[in-house]
TIGU-419471 format. One record per residue (C-alpha): residue in three letters; z, y, x. Coordinates in nm, 4 decimals. Layout:
BEGIN
R_rest_up_north_east
R_ALA_Z_Y_X $
...
% end
This chain:
BEGIN
R_rest_up_north_east
R_MET_1.6802_0.6121_-1.7109 $
R_ASP_2.0081_0.6888_-1.5699 $
R_ASP_2.1226_0.3140_-1.5190 $
R_MET_1.7985_0.1235_-1.4572 $
R_MET_1.7869_-0.2109_-1.2862 $
R_PHE_1.5291_-0.4144_-1.1358 $
R_ARG_1.4673_-0.7304_-1.3471 $
R_SER_1.4467_-1.0833_-1.2102 $
R_ASP_1.0821_-1.1339_-1.3090 $
R_THR_0.9679_-0.8058_-1.1349 $
R_VAL_0.7629_-0.7904_-0.7801 $
R_LEU_0.8891_-0.5342_-0.5310 $
R_SER_0.7054_-0.4161_-0.2175 $
R_ASP_0.8674_-0.4911_0.1046 $
R_VAL_0.7722_-0.1297_0.2060 $
R_HIS_1.0615_-0.0231_-0.0502 $
R_LEU_1.2883_-0.3285_-0.0477 $
R_HIS_1.4807_-0.1543_0.1943 $
R_THR_1.6212_0.1028_-0.0067 $
R_PRO_1.6766_-0.0530_-0.3388 $
R_SER_2.0089_0.1504_-0.4289 $
R_LYS_1.9362_0.4756_-0.3190 $
R_ARG_1.8235_0.7628_-0.5353 $
R_HIS_1.4273_0.8390_-0.5630 $
R_PHE_1.2678_1.1146_-0.7302 $
R_MET_1.0700_0.9984_-1.0107 $
R_VAL_0.7689_1.2517_-1.1024 $
R_ARG_0.6732_1.1143_-1.4234 $
R_LEU_0.6334_0.8181_-1.6602 $
R_ASN_0.2815_0.6567_-1.6700 $
R_ALA_0.0782_0.5586_-1.9513 $
R_VAL_0.2892_0.2131_-2.0060 $
R_GLY_0.6125_0.3669_-1.9698 $
R_GLN_0.6720_0.2751_-1.5873 $
R_PRO_0.8473_0.5356_-1.3507 $
R_VAL_0.6079_0.6763_-1.1023 $
R_PHE_0.7495_0.7904_-0.7763 $
R_LEU_0.5841_1.0152_-0.5031 $
R_SER_0.6075_0.9277_-0.1446 $
R_GLN_0.4880_1.0957_0.1745 $
R_PHE_0.3594_0.9283_0.4908 $
R_LYS_0.3143_1.1149_0.8259 $
R_LEU_0.0103_1.0173_1.0320 $
R_LEU_0.0791_0.9714_1.3875 $
R_LEU_-0.2659_1.0959_1.5356 $
R_ASP_-0.1520_1.2839_1.8773 $
R_LYS_-0.2581_1.0431_2.1276 $
R_SER_-0.0209_1.1814_2.3673 $
R_ASN_0.2439_1.0096_2.1702 $
R_ARG_0.1494_0.6640_2.1703 $
R_ASN_0.2672_0.5475_2.4976 $
R_SER_0.6058_0.7052_2.4949 $
R_GLY_0.8793_0.4955_2.3438 $
R_LYS_1.0991_0.8005_2.3010 $
R_GLU_0.8781_1.0289_2.1401 $
R_GLU_0.7710_0.7282_1.9187 $
R_ARG_1.1500_0.7192_1.8103 $
R_ASP_1.1303_1.0872_1.7373 $
R_PHE_0.8297_1.0515_1.5315 $
R_ARG_1.0158_0.7694_1.3137 $
R_GLY_1.3166_1.0285_1.2785 $
R_GLU_1.1256_1.3166_1.1788 $
R_ASN_0.9305_1.0859_0.9253 $
R_LEU_1.2465_0.9884_0.7610 $
R_ARG_1.3952_1.3549_0.7470 $
R_CYS_1.0493_1.4447_0.6082 $
R_GLN_1.0712_1.2089_0.3130 $
R_HIS_1.4670_1.2159_0.2542 $
R_LYS_1.4145_1.5826_0.2243 $
R_ARG_1.2490_1.5582_-0.1102 $
R_GLY_1.4523_1.2565_-0.2252 $
R_GLU_1.1310_1.0415_-0.1697 $
R_VAL_1.0863_0.6833_-0.1146 $
R_LEU_1.1265_0.5675_0.2609 $
R_SER_0.8627_0.3482_0.3943 $
R_VAL_1.0685_0.2045_0.6817 $
R_ASP_1.3374_-0.0321_0.7599 $
R_ASP_1.6831_0.0823_0.7092 $
R_SER_1.7438_-0.0610_1.0517 $
R_ILE_1.5816_0.2661_1.1825 $
R_GLU_1.8952_0.4741_1.1612 $
R_ASP_1.9514_0.8517_1.2713 $
R_GLU_2.0448_0.8575_1.6396 $
R_ASP_2.3444_1.0528_1.5604 $
R_SER_2.4865_0.7558_1.3506 $
R_SER_2.6568_0.5983_1.6508 $
R_SER_2.8035_0.9313_1.7673 $
R_SER_2.9544_0.9672_1.4107 $
R_ILE_3.1047_0.6442_1.4265 $
R_GLU_3.2703_0.7072_1.7495 $
R_LYS_3.3865_1.0502_1.6133 $
R_GLU_3.5342_0.8839_1.3066 $
R_GLY_3.7228_0.6425_1.5515 $
R_ASN_3.8639_0.9071_1.7497 $
R_CYS_3.9905_1.0679_1.4503 $
R_LEU_4.1806_0.7710_1.3500 $
R_LYS_4.3629_0.7327_1.6847 $
R_GLY_4.7405_0.7990_1.6438 $
R_ILE_4.7359_0.7168_1.2677 $
R_GLU_4.9670_0.4327_1.1937 $
R_ALA_4.8871_0.1514_0.9490 $
R_LEU_5.0755_0.1623_0.5966 $
R_LEU_5.3068_-0.1036_0.5678 $
R_ASP_5.5432_-0.2049_0.2828 $
R_GLU_5.8879_-0.3157_0.2769 $
R_ASP_5.8290_-0.6421_0.4244 $
R_GLY_5.5996_-0.5260_0.6681 $
R_ASP_5.2803_-0.6098_0.5395 $
R_LEU_4.9682_-0.4035_0.5318 $
R_GLU_4.9638_-0.2065_0.2359 $
R_VAL_4.5842_-0.1596_0.1084 $
R_VAL_4.4885_0.1195_-0.1109 $
R_ARG_4.2115_0.0065_-0.3457 $
R_LYS_3.9652_0.2371_-0.5138 $
R_PRO_3.9870_0.2308_-0.8800 $
R_GLN_3.7205_0.0097_-1.0405 $
R_LEU_3.4823_0.1518_-1.2761 $
R_PRO_3.4891_0.0347_-1.6294 $
R_TYR_3.2015_-0.1777_-1.7201 $
R_THR_3.0584_-0.4008_-2.0154 $
R_GLU_3.0873_-0.7714_-2.0366 $
R_ASP_2.6967_-0.8003_-2.0644 $
R_GLU_2.6533_-0.5940_-1.7259 $
R_ASP_2.4973_-0.7829_-1.4462 $
R_LEU_2.6778_-0.6440_-1.1342 $
R_SER_2.5143_-0.8731_-0.8882 $
R_ARG_2.1766_-0.6470_-0.9260 $
R_ASP_2.0971_-0.3602_-0.7159 $
R_LYS_2.0713_-0.0449_-0.9437 $
R_VAL_1.8050_0.2170_-0.8954 $
R_TYR_1.8920_0.5775_-1.0121 $
R_PRO_1.5426_0.7596_-1.0827 $
R_ILE_1.5704_1.1313_-1.1086 $
R_ILE_1.2946_1.3050_-1.2996 $
R_LEU_1.1713_1.5554_-1.0381 $
R_THR_0.9669_1.7790_-1.3094 $
R_LYS_0.8338_1.6798_-1.6356 $
R_GLY_0.5526_1.9456_-1.6650 $
R_GLY_0.4308_1.9002_-1.2863 $
R_ASP_0.4463_2.2777_-1.2060 $
R_ILE_0.7105_2.2373_-0.9192 $
R_LEU_0.5377_1.9433_-0.7828 $
R_GLU_0.2014_2.1544_-0.7854 $
R_GLU_0.3526_2.4329_-0.6024 $
R_GLN_0.4917_2.2287_-0.3363 $
R_GLU_0.1653_2.0461_-0.3041 $
R_GLU_-0.0135_2.3855_-0.2473 $
R_GLU_0.2399_2.4638_0.0345 $
R_GLU_0.1779_2.1355_0.1970 $
R_ASP_-0.2121_2.1406_0.1718 $
R_SER_-0.2230_2.2940_0.5099 $
R_CYS_-0.0626_1.9679_0.6696 $
R_CYS_-0.3339_1.7650_0.7586 $
R_ASP_-0.1246_1.4780_0.8927 $
R_VAL_0.0877_1.4000_0.5697 $
R_ILE_-0.0630_1.1452_0.3155 $
R_LYS_0.1111_1.1859_-0.0399 $
R_ILE_0.0966_0.8507_-0.2711 $
R_GLU_0.2174_0.8235_-0.6229 $
R_HIS_0.3077_0.4559_-0.6778 $
R_THR_0.5408_0.2677_-0.8856 $
R_MET_0.8421_0.0305_-0.7146 $
R_ALA_0.9160_-0.2642_-0.9246 $
R_THR_0.6344_-0.4381_-1.1679 $
R_SER_0.5211_-0.7346_-1.2994 $
R_LEU_0.2746_-0.9446_-1.0877 $
R_GLU_-0.0318_-0.8251_-1.3060 $
R_ASP_0.0433_-0.4421_-1.2029 $
R_VAL_0.1349_-0.5046_-0.8297 $
R_GLY_-0.1559_-0.2945_-0.7314 $
R_LYS_0.0474_0.0101_-0.8572 $
R_GLN_0.2779_-0.0414_-0.5393 $
R_VAL_0.2264_0.0245_-0.1626 $
R_TRP_0.1885_-0.2851_0.0581 $
R_ARG_0.2082_-0.3298_0.3941 $
R_GLY_-0.1352_-0.4913_0.4417 $
R_ALA_-0.2858_-0.1514_0.3193 $
R_PHE_-0.0653_0.0168_0.6309 $
R_LEU_-0.2413_-0.2381_0.8735 $
R_LEU_-0.5804_-0.1625_0.7311 $
R_ALA_-0.5092_0.2158_0.7640 $
R_ASP_-0.3829_0.1844_1.1256 $
R_PHE_-0.7230_0.0142_1.2113 $
R_ILE_-0.9475_0.2525_1.0271 $
R_LEU_-0.7697_0.5557_1.1990 $
R_CYS_-0.8070_0.3942_1.5651 $
R_LYS_-1.1559_0.2891_1.4826 $
R_GLN_-1.2810_0.5899_1.2950 $
R_ASP_-1.6285_0.5756_1.4719 $
R_LEU_-1.7013_0.2423_1.2629 $
R_PHE_-1.6805_0.4346_0.9566 $
R_LYS_-1.8202_0.7730_1.0336 $
R_ASP_-2.0795_0.8739_0.7672 $
R_CYS_-2.0925_0.5464_0.6193 $
R_THR_-2.0812_0.4579_0.2509 $
R_VAL_-1.7721_0.2249_0.2128 $
R_LEU_-1.6674_-0.0033_-0.1021 $
R_GLU_-1.2986_-0.0755_-0.1099 $
R_LEU_-1.2403_-0.3955_-0.3652 $
R_GLY_-0.8854_-0.3908_-0.5334 $
R_GLY_-0.7975_-0.0467_-0.3843 $
R_GLY_-0.4679_-0.0209_-0.5906 $
R_THR_-0.2893_0.3253_-0.5275 $
R_GLY_-0.5937_0.4345_-0.3077 $
R_ILE_-0.4346_0.4887_0.0199 $
R_VAL_-0.6868_0.2913_0.2285 $
R_SER_-0.9854_0.5163_0.0646 $
R_VAL_-0.8064_0.8045_0.1230 $
R_ILE_-0.7678_0.7119_0.5050 $
R_VAL_-1.1447_0.5852_0.5240 $
R_ALA_-1.2540_0.8928_0.3665 $
R_LYS_-1.1547_1.0929_0.6643 $
R_ALA_-1.4645_0.9591_0.8154 $
R_ALA_-1.6927_0.8084_0.5492 $
R_LYS_-1.9369_1.0000_0.3752 $
R_THR_-1.8995_0.8049_0.0397 $
R_THR_-1.6292_0.5848_-0.0716 $
R_TYR_-1.6238_0.3676_-0.3873 $
R_CYS_-1.2462_0.2917_-0.4536 $
R_THR_-1.2466_0.0166_-0.7102 $
R_ASP_-1.0027_-0.1771_-0.9253 $
R_ILE_-0.9259_-0.2462_-1.3064 $
R_GLY_-0.7012_-0.0932_-1.5576 $
R_GLU_-0.7224_0.2413_-1.6848 $
R_ASP_-0.3685_0.3277_-1.5798 $
R_LEU_-0.4214_0.1972_-1.2510 $
R_LEU_-0.7440_0.3893_-1.1990 $
R_ASP_-0.5806_0.6998_-1.3261 $
R_MET_-0.3057_0.6743_-1.0790 $
R_CYS_-0.5500_0.6071_-0.7794 $
R_GLU_-0.7690_0.9343_-0.9070 $
R_ARG_-0.4535_1.1372_-0.8988 $
R_ASN_-0.3743_1.0271_-0.5381 $
R_ILE_-0.7317_1.1053_-0.4299 $
R_ALA_-0.6641_1.4416_-0.5770 $
R_LEU_-0.3327_1.4940_-0.3931 $
R_ASN_-0.4734_1.4173_-0.0613 $
R_LYS_-0.8206_1.6318_-0.0919 $
R_HIS_-0.6675_1.8261_0.1954 $
R_LEU_-0.7831_1.5361_0.4226 $
R_ILE_-1.0982_1.4498_0.2454 $
R_GLU_-1.2540_1.7926_0.1684 $
R_PRO_-1.2638_1.9385_0.5066 $
R_ALA_-1.5197_1.6900_0.6340 $
R_GLY_-1.7373_1.7208_0.3351 $
R_ASN_-1.6721_1.3553_0.2122 $
R_LYS_-1.6146_1.2086_-0.1372 $
R_VAL_-1.4311_0.9422_-0.3050 $
R_LYS_-1.5337_0.8023_-0.6178 $
R_VAL_-1.2980_0.5857_-0.8498 $
R_ARG_-1.4786_0.3171_-1.0350 $
R_VAL_-1.3925_0.0255_-1.2430 $
R_LEU_-1.5081_-0.3498_-1.1087 $
R_ASP_-1.3775_-0.6270_-1.2656 $
R_TRP_-1.4038_-0.9491_-1.0288 $
R_LEU_-1.4159_-1.1855_-1.3349 $
R_LYS_-1.7604_-1.0405_-1.4559 $
R_ASP_-2.0967_-1.0691_-1.3092 $
R_ASP_-2.2065_-0.7137_-1.3960 $
R_PHE_-2.0987_-0.3350_-1.3142 $
R_CYS_-1.9486_-0.1621_-1.6040 $
R_THR_-2.2094_0.1087_-1.7340 $
R_ASP_-2.0206_0.1605_-2.0615 $
R_PRO_-2.0456_0.5462_-2.1153 $
R_GLU_-1.7077_0.5225_-2.3082 $
R_ASN_-1.5288_0.4171_-1.9640 $
R_SER_-1.4502_0.7170_-1.7645 $
R_TYR_-1.4622_0.4964_-1.4546 $
R_SER_-1.7940_0.3466_-1.5408 $
R_TRP_-2.1002_0.3266_-1.3082 $
R_SER_-2.4318_0.5107_-1.3339 $
R_GLU_-2.7568_0.3228_-1.2553 $
R_LYS_-2.8102_0.5696_-0.9601 $
R_GLU_-2.4809_0.4720_-0.8224 $
R_ILE_-2.5255_0.0902_-0.8425 $
R_ALA_-2.8623_0.1754_-0.6313 $
R_GLU_-2.6953_0.3589_-0.3818 $
R_LEU_-2.4017_0.1126_-0.3220 $
R_HIS_-2.6663_-0.1413_-0.2770 $
R_ASP_-2.9126_0.0376_-0.0562 $
R_LEU_-2.6404_0.2611_0.1706 $
R_THR_-2.3284_0.0295_0.1750 $
R_THR_-2.2259_-0.0980_0.5296 $
R_VAL_-1.8625_-0.1476_0.5097 $
R_ILE_-1.6461_-0.3170_0.2671 $
R_LEU_-1.2494_-0.3214_0.2547 $
R_ALA_-0.9846_-0.4885_0.0966 $
R_ALA_-0.6093_-0.4916_0.1513 $
R_ASP_-0.3589_-0.7535_0.0439 $
R_VAL_-0.5238_-0.8692_-0.2521 $
R_PHE_-0.4931_-1.2423_-0.1647 $
R_TYR_-0.1713_-1.3565_-0.3810 $
R_ASP_-0.3199_-1.5729_-0.6609 $
R_ASP_-0.5673_-1.8356_-0.6167 $
R_ASP_-0.7763_-1.7618_-0.9195 $
R_LEU_-0.8123_-1.3945_-0.8226 $
R_THR_-0.8969_-1.5065_-0.4415 $
R_ASP_-1.1906_-1.7209_-0.5893 $
R_ALA_-1.3137_-1.4549_-0.8067 $
R_PHE_-1.2801_-1.1924_-0.5015 $
R_PHE_-1.4930_-1.4058_-0.2934 $
R_LYS_-1.7652_-1.4763_-0.5571 $
R_THR_-1.7766_-1.0822_-0.6189 $
R_LEU_-1.8094_-1.0410_-0.2323 $
R_TYR_-2.0956_-1.2927_-0.2269 $
R_ARG_-2.2809_-1.1333_-0.5030 $
R_ILE_-2.2524_-0.7909_-0.3628 $
R_THR_-2.3383_-0.8735_-0.0273 $
R_SER_-2.6192_-1.0615_-0.1224 $
R_ASN_-2.7727_-0.7614_-0.2807 $
R_LEU_-2.7053_-0.5032_0.0144 $
R_GLY_-3.0243_-0.3681_0.1772 $
R_ASN_-2.8132_-0.3522_0.5295 $
R_PRO_-2.5870_-0.5567_0.7254 $
R_CYS_-2.2335_-0.5189_0.6374 $
R_ALA_-1.8930_-0.5251_0.8082 $
R_VAL_-1.6009_-0.6556_0.5739 $
R_TYR_-1.2556_-0.5944_0.6782 $
R_LEU_-0.9748_-0.7967_0.5063 $
R_SER_-0.5963_-0.7375_0.5713 $
R_ILE_-0.3384_-0.9931_0.4310 $
R_GLU_0.0303_-1.1017_0.4699 $
R_LYS_0.1415_-1.4534_0.4954 $
R_ARG_0.4172_-1.5037_0.2392 $
R_PHE_0.6135_-1.8313_0.2647 $
R_ASN_0.8027_-1.9618_-0.0474 $
R_PHE_0.9913_-2.2751_-0.1324 $
R_THR_0.7918_-2.5082_-0.3651 $
R_LEU_0.9402_-2.8120_-0.5517 $
R_ARG_0.6122_-2.9844_-0.5256 $
R_HIS_0.5997_-2.9655_-0.1660 $
R_MET_0.9948_-2.9849_-0.1134 $
R_ASP_0.9277_-2.7378_0.1795 $
R_VAL_0.8519_-2.3838_0.2743 $
R_VAL_0.4772_-2.3285_0.2356 $
R_CYS_0.2415_-2.0514_0.2307 $
R_GLU_0.0042_-2.1589_-0.0574 $
R_ALA_-0.1565_-1.8291_-0.1356 $
R_TYR_-0.2575_-1.7793_0.2474 $
R_SER_-0.3786_-2.1474_0.2775 $
R_HIS_-0.6099_-2.1169_-0.0282 $
R_PHE_-0.7402_-1.7829_0.1415 $
R_ARG_-0.8256_-1.9602_0.4733 $
R_SER_-0.9874_-2.2399_0.2485 $
R_THR_-1.2150_-1.9831_0.0792 $
R_LEU_-1.2963_-1.8107_0.3990 $
R_ASN_-1.4192_-2.1244_0.5540 $
R_ASP_-1.6410_-2.1844_0.2290 $
R_LEU_-1.8017_-1.8341_0.2660 $
R_LEU_-1.8771_-1.9244_0.6399 $
R_ASN_-2.0278_-2.2519_0.5250 $
R_ILE_-2.2728_-2.0936_0.2741 $
R_ARG_-2.6310_-2.1967_0.3633 $
R_ASP_-2.8313_-2.0393_0.0576 $
R_GLY_-3.1165_-1.9247_0.2834 $
R_LYS_-3.0279_-1.5310_0.1640 $
R_THR_-2.7206_-1.4358_0.3623 $
R_ARG_-2.5448_-1.5264_0.6908 $
R_TYR_-2.1739_-1.4774_0.7339 $
R_THR_-1.9697_-1.4869_1.0239 $
R_ILE_-1.6155_-1.4549_1.0469 $
R_GLU_-1.3502_-1.3587_1.3181 $
R_PRO_-0.9994_-1.2470_1.3422 $
R_VAL_-0.9327_-0.8827_1.4573 $
R_GLN_-0.6619_-0.8665_1.7406 $
R_LEU_-0.3690_-0.6411_1.6184 $
R_SER_-0.3680_-0.4402_1.9505 $
R_PHE_-0.4479_-0.1320_1.8150 $
R_PRO_-0.1252_0.1247_1.7910 $
R_GLN_0.0384_0.2087_1.4671 $
R_HIS_-0.0261_0.5562_1.3089 $
R_ILE_0.2070_0.5130_1.0046 $
R_VAL_0.5652_0.4010_1.0004 $
R_TYR_0.6223_0.0541_0.8815 $
R_GLU_0.7256_-0.2667_0.9928 $
R_ARG_0.4127_-0.4517_1.1448 $
R_VAL_0.5284_-0.8047_1.0935 $
R_GLU_0.3634_-1.1204_1.2650 $
R_GLN_0.2856_-1.2407_0.9419 $
R_LEU_-0.0014_-0.9615_0.8858 $
R_GLU_-0.3499_-1.0426_0.9636 $
R_LEU_-0.6613_-0.8604_1.0064 $
R_TRP_-1.0219_-1.0563_0.9360 $
R_LYS_-1.3612_-0.9234_1.0114 $
R_ILE_-1.6589_-1.0723_0.8211 $
R_THR_-2.0216_-0.9862_0.8980 $
R_ALA_-2.2746_-1.0413_0.6122 $
R_GLU_-2.6475_-1.0244_0.7122 $
R_ARG_-2.9558_-1.0552_0.4829 $
R_THR_-3.2059_-1.3199_0.5871 $
R_THR_-3.4355_-1.2439_0.2738 $
R_PRO_-3.4978_-0.9115_0.0692 $
R_PRO_-3.2195_-0.8731_-0.2012 $
R_THR_-3.2838_-0.8911_-0.5588 $
R_PRO_-3.2298_-0.5723_-0.7166 $
R_ARG_-3.0414_-0.6630_-1.0365 $
R_GLY_-2.6664_-0.5729_-1.0983 $
R_LEU_-2.4605_-0.7901_-0.9075 $
R_GLU_-2.6816_-1.1043_-0.9383 $
% end
């Protein structure tokens, strides 16, 4: 664990790409042996700060210090430097004034080289190394720190992994989740006292944010290890949820299956009462950055259609996505295939004429302010789908 490197077949979220070679505190290993890290993200909720560029920079600096203090992963670009860095460079330059360069007998500059560290022939020095540090094995120290910080209602704490295979990317933190969280924090009245369903909840960060306003939130995904992590994150942020008397339920929901899981052996299965309440009360559905694979995108929209076709109320669906460009040999060009497929499938939903549900789709302008420090790149988008039943739903599972 002292010399772990990112493998070439792993995926790394842009949220953490900016600090690949810095030390990060690792709180534990998950059930499949992956390092789990803890990050803190401060929420900028003071309206008086939103119009001041200087105060925004102060906030960013405070957030950096807050995270660095406990050795945690930074959620911002390395280009955001401490304001004292430029003055430090100037001081260093002043200290060097008057010092003459070392010259050899011929008058050439004599360069003092650092001694090279020994390495093995099979070591790949072209890769950035990560040096995880186990903060605590039993969790006692971490629990004490959590209790001290529970009174801070503007900090969200998230356990996550950093480098995973494609099938485990739900365990990472993604910018699309921050974008959707920003929108929720700016429009909390839209979610107040609602029943909300999140599809592909991953680490649960969006569900935690919406639970500040929503009465009941169902955070869904697949994989016991991922759902365990999500459950842990809900517990870590009870200081944001419980004061309002709201609740988050972590449940399994497989988009490749047509039914809810009601297996009593599964700790994240649904009760018949929960399924009925979901259909009768849900008015909001959320999904953040889950459109990166064409087959999963197809499965997502089929699941979305089956669920909205059985809802008893009109439903607003908010989807965030980040366009990711790649060079492909098939096109011999830089393209964005996952995004193109998303837009095509979104169109298919709009064109459904089944006589049961009517859909309208519109992009959401990203004019709302940021409440979390991250890079809101121009490739980020937010979409709203409105689903309205035109005939009474059939009360049978997802059918």
